[in-house]
GUBASE-360094 format. One record per residue (C-alpha): x, y, z. Coordinates in nm, 4 decimals, padded with zeros to 6 digits. Layout:
// GUBASE-360094
<<X,Y,Z>>
...
This chain:
// GUBASE-360094
<<-07.8822,00.8917,01.6048>>
<<-08.1672,00.8127,01.8457>>
<<-08.4024,01.0978,01.9345>>
<<-08.3227,01.0186,02.2966>>
<<-07.9759,00.9676,02.4392>>
<<-07.9045,00.6026,02.5063>>
<<-07.7368,00.4965,02.8281>>
<<-07.5761,00.1575,02.8667>>
<<-07.6927,-00.0120,03.1843>>
<<-07.4652,-00.2949,03.2930>>
<<-07.6442,-00.5718,03.4831>>
<<-07.3977,-00.7543,03.7071>>
<<-07.4821,-01.1077,03.8119>>
<<-07.4872,-01.1736,04.1861>>
<<-07.3358,-01.5124,04.2757>>
<<-07.5718,-01.7320,04.4754>>
<<-07.5169,-01.9158,04.8058>>
<<-07.4460,-02.2474,04.6253>>
<<-07.1407,-02.1101,04.4381>>
<<-06.9084,-02.4119,04.4364>>
<<-06.6318,-02.5577,04.2230>>
<<-06.7993,-02.8492,04.0495>>
<<-06.5966,-02.8496,03.7272>>
<<-06.9237,-02.8853,03.5391>>
<<-06.8060,-02.7514,03.2016>>
<<-06.5468,-02.9796,03.0464>>
<<-06.4269,-02.7078,02.8060>>
<<-06.3777,-02.4472,03.0807>>
<<-06.0131,-02.4661,03.1852>>
<<-06.0413,-02.2841,03.5190>>
<<-06.3549,-02.4737,03.6179>>
<<-06.1819,-02.8067,03.5652>>
<<-05.8565,-02.7049,03.7342>>
<<-06.0378,-02.6079,04.0546>>
<<-06.2916,-02.8884,04.0682>>
<<-06.3506,-03.0039,04.4255>>
<<-06.1655,-02.7197,04.5967>>
<<-06.3289,-02.5110,04.8687>>
<<-06.5248,-02.2069,04.7511>>
<<-06.6394,-01.9021,04.9461>>
<<-06.9881,-01.7978,04.8277>>
<<-06.9966,-01.4987,05.0624>>
<<-06.6705,-01.3632,04.9233>>
<<-06.7865,-01.4300,04.5663>>
<<-07.0979,-01.2180,04.6190>>
<<-06.9096,-00.9379,04.7950>>
<<-06.6519,-00.9300,04.5148>>
<<-06.9364,-00.8811,04.2669>>
<<-07.0568,-00.5827,04.4703>>
<<-06.7064,-00.4360,04.4593>>
<<-06.7144,-00.4690,04.0803>>
<<-07.0406,-00.2738,04.0824>>
<<-06.8883,00.0019,04.2959>>
<<-06.5861,00.0245,04.0663>>
<<-06.8076,00.0635,03.7603>>
<<-07.0168,00.3266,03.9367>>
<<-06.7031,00.5237,04.0213>>
<<-06.6370,00.5497,03.6463>>
<<-06.9825,00.6921,03.5787>>
<<-07.1504,00.3684,03.4649>>
<<-07.5144,00.2926,03.5468>>
<<-07.5115,-00.0528,03.7050>>
<<-07.7904,-00.2895,03.7985>>
<<-07.8035,-00.6214,03.9831>>
<<-07.9331,-00.9450,03.8349>>
<<-08.0264,-01.1697,04.1270>>
<<-07.9223,-01.5346,04.1550>>
<<-08.1550,-01.8263,04.0898>>
<<-08.2857,-02.0692,04.3492>>
<<-08.0566,-02.3695,04.3868>>
<<-08.0589,-02.6643,04.3971>>
<<-08.2983,-02.6537,04.1022>>
<<-08.5792,-02.8779,04.2270>>
<<-08.7588,-02.9197,03.8911>>
<<-08.4512,-03.1041,03.7574>>
<<-08.4260,-03.3285,04.0633>>
<<-08.8007,-03.4007,04.0591>>
<<-08.7568,-03.5642,03.7195>>
<<-08.5692,-03.8395,03.9052>>
<<-08.6853,-03.8350,04.2685>>
<<-09.0055,-03.7840,04.4670>>
<<-09.0991,-03.6774,04.8179>>
<<-09.0575,-03.3530,05.0071>>
<<-08.7977,-03.1007,04.8942>>
<<-08.5674,-03.2143,05.1731>>
<<-08.6139,-03.5828,05.0874>>
<<-08.5449,-03.5209,04.7200>>
<<-08.2185,-03.3392,04.7956>>
<<-08.1049,-03.6122,05.0374>>
<<-08.1858,-03.8851,04.7833>>
<<-07.9935,-03.7027,04.5121>>
<<-07.6934,-03.6558,04.7432>>
<<-07.6852,-04.0316,04.8050>>
<<-07.7830,-04.1776,04.4691>>
<<-07.6868,-03.9108,04.2121>>
<<-07.4355,-03.6628,04.3580>>
<<-07.3244,-03.5511,04.0104>>
<<-07.6830,-03.4578,03.9240>>
<<-07.7174,-03.2710,04.2528>>
<<-07.4047,-03.0700,04.1716>>
<<-07.5501,-02.9725,03.8351>>
<<-07.8809,-02.8742,03.9942>>
<<-07.6910,-02.6589,04.2466>>
<<-07.4803,-02.4714,03.9914>>
<<-07.4596,-02.0959,04.0533>>
<<-07.3547,-02.0308,03.6921>>
<<-07.6462,-01.7894,03.6394>>
<<-07.4090,-01.5326,03.7945>>
<<-07.2414,-01.5070,03.4525>>
<<-07.4993,-01.2770,03.3016>>
<<-07.3134,-01.2385,02.9719>>
<<-07.4900,-01.5667,02.8957>>
<<-07.8290,-01.4508,03.0205>>
<<-07.9525,-01.2939,02.6962>>
<<-07.8743,-01.1044,02.3769>>
<<-07.9863,-00.7408,02.3636>>
<<-08.0709,-00.5054,02.0752>>
<<-08.1587,-00.1427,02.1596>>
<<-08.4381,00.0565,01.9951>>
<<-08.1996,00.2338,01.7577>>
<<-08.0903,-00.0978,01.5999>>
<<-08.4327,-00.2474,01.5376>>
<<-08.6735,-00.1777,01.2519>>
<<-08.9710,-00.1669,01.4918>>
<<-08.8013,00.0754,01.7349>>
<<-08.8255,-00.1712,02.0232>>
<<-08.5677,-00.2838,02.2793>>
<<-08.5426,-00.6590,02.2144>>
<<-08.4220,-00.9062,02.4781>>
<<-08.3826,-01.2770,02.4019>>
<<-08.2813,-01.4971,02.6966>>
<<-08.0302,-01.7642,02.5983>>
<<-08.1351,-02.1287,02.6036>>
<<-07.7835,-02.2411,02.7071>>
<<-07.8695,-02.5846,02.5770>>
<<-07.5174,-02.7262,02.5493>>
<<-07.4722,-02.8040,02.9200>>
<<-07.7393,-02.9392,03.1524>>
<<-07.6323,-02.7274,03.4503>>
<<-07.6814,-02.4135,03.2400>>
<<-07.9873,-02.5283,03.0488>>
<<-08.1876,-02.5061,03.3716>>
<<-08.1309,-02.1289,03.3840>>
<<-08.3312,-02.0341,03.0754>>
<<-08.6842,-02.0406,03.2169>>
<<-08.5998,-01.8433,03.5319>>
<<-08.3883,-01.5961,03.3341>>
<<-08.6849,-01.5294,03.1070>>
<<-08.9065,-01.4849,03.4112>>
<<-08.6793,-01.2412,03.5960>>
<<-08.5973,-01.0347,03.2850>>
<<-08.9706,-01.0154,03.2087>>
<<-09.0337,-00.8924,03.5633>>
<<-08.7549,-00.6353,03.5463>>
<<-08.8561,-00.4897,03.2088>>
<<-09.2358,-00.5332,03.2187>>
<<-09.2943,-00.1622,03.2857>>
<<-09.0358,-00.0388,03.0366>>
<<-09.1881,00.1192,02.7219>>
<<-09.1000,-00.0101,02.3751>>
<<-08.9465,-00.3270,02.5155>>
<<-09.0050,-00.6942,02.4366>>
<<-08.8634,-00.9926,02.6231>>
<<-08.8800,-01.2975,02.3973>>
<<-08.8896,-01.6594,02.5063>>
<<-08.5586,-01.8457,02.4598>>
<<-08.4955,-02.0032,02.1204>>
<<-08.6169,-02.3602,02.0811>>
<<-08.3297,-02.6098,02.1057>>
<<-08.5554,-02.8605,01.9303>>
<<-08.4710,-02.6707,01.6118>>
<<-08.0988,-02.7222,01.6690>>
<<-08.0540,-02.3663,01.7933>>
<<-07.7886,-02.3461,02.0652>>
<<-07.7668,-01.9943,02.2036>>
<<-07.5220,-01.8768,02.4717>>
<<-07.6198,-01.5105,02.4770>>
<<-07.4262,-01.1848,02.4657>>
<<-07.0915,-01.3553,02.5276>>
<<-07.0931,-01.4137,02.1513>>
<<-07.2219,-01.0725,02.0399>>
<<-07.0362,-00.7441,01.9830>>
<<-07.2199,-00.4187,01.9115>>
<<-06.9942,-00.1686,01.7312>>
<<-07.0919,00.1973,01.6997>>
<<-06.9456,00.5488,01.7255>>
<<-07.1591,00.5945,02.0394>>
<<-07.4252,00.4002,02.2296>>
<<-07.6912,00.6397,02.0957>>
<<-07.6214,00.5575,01.7298>>
<<-07.7229,00.2471,01.5372>>
<<-07.4879,-00.0443,01.5851>>
<<-07.3097,-00.2990,01.3709>>
<<-07.4093,-00.6249,01.5387>>
<<-07.1321,-00.8834,01.5115>>
<<-07.2531,-01.2332,01.5994>>
<<-06.9703,-01.4797,01.6594>>
<<-07.0492,-01.8508,01.6338>>
<<-06.8575,-02.1740,01.6752>>
<<-07.0716,-02.4293,01.4946>>
<<-07.2408,-02.4203,01.1555>>
<<-07.3293,-02.7866,01.1087>>
<<-07.0075,-02.8789,00.9305>>
<<-06.7521,-03.1533,00.9864>>
<<-06.4982,-02.9038,01.1202>>
<<-06.7232,-02.7912,01.4070>>
<<-06.5391,-02.8513,01.7349>>
<<-06.7239,-03.0820,01.9716>>
<<-06.7114,-02.8122,02.2393>>
<<-06.8522,-02.5317,02.0181>>
<<-07.1515,-02.3833,02.1982>>
<<-07.2956,-02.1053,01.9806>>
<<-07.4512,-02.2100,01.6504>>
<<-07.4753,-01.9936,01.3410>>
<<-07.8440,-02.0808,01.3149>>
<<-07.9089,-01.9447,01.6665>>
<<-07.7252,-01.6203,01.5902>>
<<-07.9233,-01.5799,01.2685>>
<<-08.2495,-01.6465,01.4525>>
<<-08.1733,-01.3816,01.7177>>
<<-08.0832,-01.1213,01.4542>>
<<-08.4105,-01.1902,01.2706>>
<<-08.6167,-01.1915,01.5908>>
<<-08.4710,-00.8546,01.6878>>
<<-08.5518,-00.7099,01.3439>>
<<-08.1986,-00.5836,01.2835>>
<<-08.1447,-00.4696,00.9217>>
<<-07.9110,-00.6932,00.7226>>
<<-07.6574,-00.4136,00.6678>>
<<-07.6187,-00.3903,01.0470>>
<<-07.5491,-00.7612,01.0954>>
<<-07.2270,-00.9562,01.0487>>
<<-07.1757,-01.3258,01.1270>>
<<-06.8181,-01.4312,01.2028>>
<<-06.6948,-01.7789,01.2795>>
<<-06.4696,-01.8480,01.5768>>
<<-06.1363,-02.0107,01.5055>>
<<-06.2039,-02.3837,01.5668>>
<<-05.8502,-02.4336,01.6947>>
<<-05.8864,-02.1822,01.9785>>
<<-06.2242,-02.3306,02.0748>>
<<-06.0398,-02.6585,02.1276>>
<<-05.7922,-02.4719,02.3520>>
<<-06.0686,-02.3600,02.5880>>
<<-06.2189,-02.0547,02.4153>>
<<-06.5781,-02.1659,02.4689>>
<<-06.7219,-01.8147,02.4106>>
<<-06.6065,-01.5249,02.1973>>
<<-06.5655,-01.3091,02.5092>>
<<-06.2765,-01.5324,02.6175>>
<<-06.0756,-01.4164,02.3137>>
<<-06.2276,-01.0800,02.2080>>
<<-06.3957,-00.7812,02.3748>>
<<-06.5482,-00.4636,02.2349>>
<<-06.7011,-00.1308,02.3324>>
<<-06.8463,00.1278,02.0955>>
<<-06.5768,00.1786,01.8273>>
<<-06.3081,-00.0441,01.9837>>
<<-06.2440,-00.4153,01.9344>>
<<-05.9674,-00.5835,02.1333>>
<<-05.9043,-00.9339,02.0002>>
<<-05.6397,-01.2015,01.9765>>
<<-05.4951,-01.2493,01.6293>>
<<-05.6219,-01.6096,01.6333>>
<<-05.9736,-01.5275,01.7550>>
<<-06.1550,-01.5608,01.4234>>
<<-06.1519,-01.8340,01.1615>>
<<-06.0437,-01.6047,00.8772>>
<<-05.8132,-01.3940,01.0909>>
<<-05.7249,-01.0649,00.9251>>
<<-05.9960,-01.1066,00.6607>>
<<-06.2622,-01.1187,00.9313>>
<<-06.1210,-00.7990,01.0790>>
<<-06.1311,-00.6449,00.7313>>
<<-06.4965,-00.7490,00.6995>>
<<-06.5726,-00.5703,01.0266>>
<<-06.3868,-00.2609,00.9095>>
<<-06.5711,-00.2559,00.5760>>
<<-06.9170,-00.3063,00.7305>>
<<-06.8468,-00.0375,00.9895>>
<<-06.7203,00.2090,00.7281>>
<<-07.0343,00.1500,00.5181>>
<<-07.2557,00.2372,00.8154>>
<<-07.0486,00.5281,00.9464>>
<<-06.8581,00.7087,00.6684>>
<<-06.5764,00.9124,00.8158>>
<<-06.5667,00.7148,01.1400>>
<<-06.2863,00.4767,01.2345>>
<<-06.3207,00.1337,01.3919>>
<<-06.0278,00.0706,01.6237>>
<<-05.9362,-00.2974,01.6003>>
<<-05.6535,-00.3742,01.8416>>
<<-05.4985,-00.7117,01.7695>>
<<-05.2848,-00.8983,02.0210>>
<<-05.0402,-01.1339,01.8525>>
<<-04.9555,-01.4871,01.9602>>
<<-04.6042,-01.3590,02.0203>>
<<-04.7304,-01.1054,02.2735>>
<<-04.9775,-01.3398,02.4441>>
<<-05.0338,-01.7077,02.3785>>
<<-05.3938,-01.8273,02.3504>>
<<-05.3237,-02.0501,02.6507>>
<<-05.2128,-01.7456,02.8510>>
<<-05.5209,-01.5519,02.7436>>
<<-05.7450,-01.8372,02.8558>>
<<-05.5787,-01.8729,03.1966>>
<<-05.5562,-01.5000,03.2727>>
<<-05.8861,-01.4049,03.1046>>
<<-05.7075,-01.1111,02.9434>>
<<-05.9889,-01.0636,02.6913>>
<<-06.2653,-01.1358,02.9409>>
<<-06.2186,-00.7823,03.0644>>
<<-06.4793,-00.5117,03.0305>>
<<-06.4171,-00.2064,02.8155>>
<<-06.6433,00.0751,02.9345>>
<<-06.6986,00.4360,02.8337>>
<<-06.6356,00.6653,03.1286>>
<<-06.8248,00.9832,03.2075>>
<<-06.5447,01.1867,03.0397>>
<<-06.5917,01.0004,02.7093>>
<<-06.2672,00.8049,02.7315>>
<<-06.2562,00.4294,02.7920>>
<<-06.1281,00.2069,03.0703>>
<<-06.0337,-00.1603,03.0789>>
<<-06.1737,-00.3470,03.3804>>
<<-05.9434,-00.6474,03.4046>>
<<-05.9206,-00.9464,03.6387>>
<<-05.6388,-00.9347,03.8899>>
<<-05.4930,-01.2411,03.7172>>
<<-05.3498,-01.0288,03.4334>>
<<-05.1106,-00.8949,03.6967>>
<<-05.0562,-01.2149,03.8966>>
<<-05.0016,-01.4678,03.6153>>
<<-04.7199,-01.4956,03.3583>>
<<-04.5075,-01.2333,03.5346>>
<<-04.7690,-00.9661,03.4710>>
<<-04.7336,-00.9767,03.0909>>
<<-05.1063,-00.9229,03.0482>>
<<-05.1125,-00.6103,03.2612>>
<<-04.8027,-00.4735,03.0859>>
<<-04.9787,-00.5216,02.7510>>
<<-05.2855,-00.3379,02.8782>>
<<-05.0783,-00.0493,03.0088>>
<<-04.9075,-00.0279,02.6708>>
<<-05.2507,00.0050,02.5083>>
<<-05.3421,00.2833,02.7487>>
<<-05.0285,00.4758,02.6497>>
<<-05.1210,00.4578,02.2805>>
<<-05.3048,00.7804,02.1833>>
<<-05.4469,00.6164,01.8686>>
<<-05.7204,00.4397,02.0663>>
<<-05.9678,00.5742,02.3261>>
<<-05.8579,00.3418,02.6081>>
<<-05.6553,00.5399,02.8600>>
<<-05.6929,00.3496,03.1862>>
<<-05.6799,-00.0049,03.3206>>
<<-05.8341,-00.1070,03.6515>>
<<-05.7809,-00.4520,03.7995>>
<<-06.0492,-00.6087,04.0135>>
<<-06.0361,-00.9077,04.2480>>
<<-06.2907,-01.1597,04.1215>>
<<-06.0909,-01.4667,04.2109>>
<<-06.3912,-01.6595,04.3411>>
<<-06.5601,-01.6265,04.0019>>
<<-06.2340,-01.6627,03.8108>>
<<-06.1572,-01.9976,03.9724>>
<<-06.4861,-02.1219,03.8294>>
<<-06.4113,-01.9812,03.4843>>
<<-06.5756,-01.6385,03.4745>>
<<-06.4108,-01.2960,03.4655>>
<<-06.5408,-00.9364,03.4567>>
<<-06.7032,-00.9699,03.1135>>
<<-06.8815,-01.2904,03.2152>>
<<-07.0467,-01.1084,03.5047>>
<<-07.2141,-00.8359,03.2964>>
<<-07.5107,-00.8027,03.0635>>
<<-07.5093,-00.4774,02.8657>>
<<-07.8526,-00.3189,02.8141>>
<<-07.8559,00.0077,02.6115>>
<<-08.1740,00.1968,02.7043>>
<<-08.3254,00.5339,02.6212>>
<<-08.3709,00.7924,02.8945>>
<<-08.7454,00.7212,02.9150>>
<<-08.6757,00.3479,02.9394>>
<<-08.4195,00.4071,03.2140>>
<<-08.6636,00.6277,03.4036>>
<<-08.9314,00.3565,03.3823>>
<<-08.6830,00.0921,03.4956>>
<<-08.5924,00.2990,03.8014>>
<<-08.9600,00.3647,03.8784>>
<<-09.0836,00.0043,03.8484>>
<<-08.8166,-00.2007,04.0267>>
<<-08.5079,-00.1490,04.2444>>
<<-08.2577,-00.3108,04.0122>>
<<-08.0344,-00.0113,03.9407>>
<<-07.7783,-00.0057,04.2204>>
<<-07.7314,00.2810,04.4637>>
<<-07.5637,00.2859,04.8023>>
<<-07.8881,00.2061,04.9841>>
<<-07.9566,-00.1041,04.7745>>
<<-07.5935,-00.2153,04.7929>>
<<-07.6050,-00.1848,05.1723>>
<<-07.9237,-00.3944,05.1857>>
<<-07.7792,-00.6609,04.9573>>
<<-07.4599,-00.6681,05.1654>>
<<-07.6660,-00.7396,05.4792>>
<<-07.8451,-01.0244,05.3017>>
<<-07.5134,-01.1734,05.1926>>
<<-07.3627,-01.1423,05.5403>>
<<-07.6686,-01.3017,05.6999>>
<<-07.7224,-01.6005,05.4711>>
<<-07.4181,-01.6876,05.2592>>
<<-07.1729,-01.9568,05.3742>>
<<-06.8028,-01.8774,05.4062>>
<<-06.6965,-02.2177,05.2762>>
<<-06.8581,-02.4703,05.0465>>
<<-06.7823,-02.8004,04.8767>>
<<-07.0095,-03.0473,04.6997>>
<<-07.0609,-03.2374,05.0258>>
<<-07.2343,-02.9289,05.1689>>
<<-07.5149,-02.9369,04.9099>>
<<-07.7916,-03.0264,05.1509>>
<<-08.1474,-02.9200,05.2455>>
<<-08.0178,-02.6582,05.4899>>
<<-07.8318,-02.4809,05.2089>>
<<-08.1455,-02.4966,04.9943>>
<<-08.3397,-02.3192,05.2678>>
<<-08.0633,-02.0603,05.2931>>
<<-08.0970,-02.0018,04.9213>>
<<-08.4720,-01.9563,04.9556>>
<<-08.4151,-01.7029,05.2341>>
<<-08.1733,-01.5104,05.0095>>
<<-08.4194,-01.5042,04.7187>>
<<-08.7058,-01.3963,04.9442>>
<<-08.4996,-01.1117,05.0913>>
<<-08.3686,-01.0002,04.7506>>
<<-08.7192,-01.0089,04.6014>>
<<-08.8375,-00.7730,04.8718>>
<<-08.5337,-00.5445,04.8502>>
<<-08.5440,-00.5219,04.4701>>
<<-08.9248,-00.5016,04.4468>>
<<-08.9427,-00.8072,04.2263>>
<<-09.1855,-01.1046,04.2312>>
<<-09.0752,-01.3874,04.4559>>
<<-08.7683,-01.5228,04.2781>>
<<-08.8311,-01.8931,04.3228>>
<<-08.8842,-02.1721,04.0702>>
């Protein structure tokens, strides 16, 4: 148990003004299905704010992670020269696919921003933050440097905290962040069993679309100085990766002492669940790990991928019970089978989940990201939280949410397609970042 109570701060990613449906990730089913359709960046950002308000209503401390400046000029400058406006126009004419990648708003999915280990988990008693290198896809790779910069700015005044540089992809380390990490514990204030889920280990059976490598997970665990008895590495089922499960959080979700996973999530199935149970029992004698398994009979992997059933958030409410924050699609798709399953879980007294809330995130969902994609979980001590509140205006309150709403209303487009990626939109994005930097008391958030 930590000498100070630990509070989990959830950082929600704010979609940027260039949010569009580019279908940039071949292994992301929703992204590909909606490629080329008309997006609504303003609605996407406002839906993220509604997610924040919902979490706050449950007693969760929520912060905002701002978007990144797009199009990403450093990428385009590798191929074109001239003024910013000239470079964007040249790219639109000569290399529209590259321009789409440079304009990706995927940094909104903050589950991929970093992996976090709180002070209670680390030998040196430090909060460790390692931004993901996201090396697999070019449109995500460009996020790493700015993510490191903004996380460094946010946490620079927080005591006992270290923000590392992203892992080097030159060493073959492909890291996609907290979307492949589950921290299991009786409470946020106690040491955690850190379960790192990976898709590739350098073997012949590695799916081509596997993003997280075992070597990257091992490197993060070592960098964060987590004792070996508090670390478990589990391989994703290669077959479900090939069905569109590009991150573990598409097929499994956890919170404190609860794991909700599909029966086909892990390579060794039940044996992997037994390994989690055994490691948890060794750390916390007398405590029970609740592993809730959803069978293929109850929900096909394909249905889980399309509805993002497992890409829900499980959160601990102020009364100590847990709630499922699920995308509206669990109700709208497959005759509501997903929602019925969740309600059945809530009626089961053997687990702490007693409530399900659906949230409309359809703008994000159509691009392949649900509630869990939009959050980065940062467990902090009370002194760290106090310093965070004192240094920057990241933790959301009604005043900040009102200011951010005004910025969105003033600068975000209502409709967007790839043909609208032009210099005027770039200047809009700069105006958004300038206004957010001032509102959140952060350094100017430009590349």
